[in-house]
C-alpha positions as CSV (number, residue, x, y, z in Angstrom):
1,M,2.1,-5.0,35.5
2,Q,1.9,-1.3,34.2
3,K,5.1,-1.4,30.9
4,N,7.2,1.8,29.1
5,I,5.2,2.5,25.9
6,L,6.6,4.1,22.7
7,I,4.0,5.5,19.8
8,I,5.8,6.9,16.8
9,D,3.3,8.1,14.5
10,D,3.4,11.5,12.3
11,Q,-0.3,12.4,13.1
12,P,-0.8,14.2,16.4
13,E,-4.5,13.1,16.9
14,I,-3.0,9.4,16.7
15,L,-0.9,9.8,19.3
16,E,-3.8,11.6,21.2
17,L,-5.7,9.1,21.0
18,L,-3.2,5.9,22.1
19,M,-1.6,7.8,24.3
20,E,-5.2,7.8,26.1
21,I,-6.2,4.5,25.6
22,I,-3.0,3.5,27.1
23,E,-2.8,5.3,29.8
24,L,-6.5,4.4,30.5
25,L,-5.5,0.6,30.3
26,G,-2.7,1.1,33.5
27,H,0.3,2.3,31.0
28,K,3.4,4.8,31.3
29,V,3.2,6.0,27.5
30,Y,6.1,8.1,25.6
31,S,5.4,9.8,21.9
32,I,7.0,10.9,19.4
33,T,6.3,11.9,15.3
34,S,9.5,10.6,13.9
35,G,11.0,7.3,13.7
36,T,14.7,9.4,14.1
37,K,14.0,10.8,17.8
38,V,14.1,7.4,18.8
39,D,17.4,7.4,20.5
40,E,16.1,9.8,22.6
41,I,13.3,8.7,24.6
42,F,15.2,5.1,24.8
43,M,18.1,7.6,26.7
44,D,15.8,8.5,29.4
45,H,13.2,5.8,29.4
46,D,13.5,1.9,29.9
47,I,10.9,1.3,27.4
48,D,9.3,-2.2,26.8
49,I,7.2,-2.1,24.2
50,V,7.4,0.3,21.1
51,I,4.0,0.8,18.7
52,S,4.7,2.9,15.2
53,D,2.5,3.8,12.0
54,Y,4.2,2.1,8.6
55,Q,4.2,4.7,6.6
56,M,5.9,8.0,7.6
57,P,7.4,11.1,6.0
58,D,11.1,10.2,7.2
59,M,11.0,6.0,7.5
60,T,9.3,3.1,7.5
61,G,7.4,1.0,10.4
62,Y,10.3,-1.6,9.1
63,E,13.0,0.5,8.8
64,I,12.2,1.7,12.4
65,A,11.7,-2.0,14.1
66,E,15.1,-2.7,12.5
67,M,17.0,0.2,14.0
68,I,15.1,-0.3,17.8
69,K,16.1,-4.2,17.0
70,S,19.6,-3.4,16.2
71,K,20.5,-1.9,19.7
72,Y,17.5,-3.0,22.1
73,S,16.4,-6.9,21.3
74,N,14.3,-7.2,23.7
75,V,11.9,-4.6,23.4
76,K,9.0,-5.6,21.4
77,V,8.0,-3.5,18.3
78,Y,4.7,-3.5,16.6
79,I,3.6,-1.4,13.3
80,V,0.2,0.1,13.1
81,S,-1.1,-0.2,9.3
82,G,-3.9,-0.1,6.7
83,Y,-2.0,-1.6,4.0
84,H,-2.3,-5.0,4.8
85,N,0.2,-6.7,1.1
86,V,2.6,-4.4,2.2
87,L,3.0,-6.3,5.5
88,S,4.4,-10.0,5.3
89,N,5.3,-12.6,7.7
90,E,9.0,-12.7,6.1
91,K,9.6,-9.0,6.5
92,M,8.0,-9.1,10.1
93,E,10.6,-11.9,10.9
94,K,13.2,-10.4,8.9
95,Y,13.0,-6.9,10.7
96,G,12.0,-7.9,14.0
97,V,8.3,-6.9,14.2
98,S,6.4,-8.5,17.2
99,G,3.2,-8.1,15.0
100,L,0.6,-6.3,13.1
101,L,-1.9,-4.0,13.9
102,D,-4.5,-3.4,11.8
103,K,-6.2,0.4,11.1
104,P,-8.6,0.9,12.3
105,F,-7.3,-1.5,15.3
106,K,-9.9,-2.9,17.7
107,M,-9.5,-3.0,21.7
108,D,-9.0,-6.1,22.4
109,E,-6.4,-6.6,19.9
110,L,-4.4,-3.4,21.7
111,K,-5.0,-5.2,25.1
112,E,-3.3,-8.2,24.0
113,I,-0.2,-6.6,23.2
114,L,0.0,-4.6,26.1
115,N,-0.6,-7.7,28.8
116,G,1.3,-10.2,27.0
């Protein structure tokens, strides 16, 4: 089943790569480089899953997750990070994060998130 996926990352090359992979897996993909643009996407599209980088200049993945979950509680939010020590289970639960993808992420992990 095709899902609408939003990717948030401040690095354009990461966005391009993730978009290509997710499209190849049969899903519709939207991307933004800043968490401040989330509402624009949600106004125009029915998003099922958000995959956000943890560390960005304007806000963290947790802040993005909290913002999304406060308005769109049914959307699953996943955080991508190379910093495992900042992503505790307590914080994930507090901010409504559905799961984590380690950098570099594995294709099987991405497929599981998208098909789960």
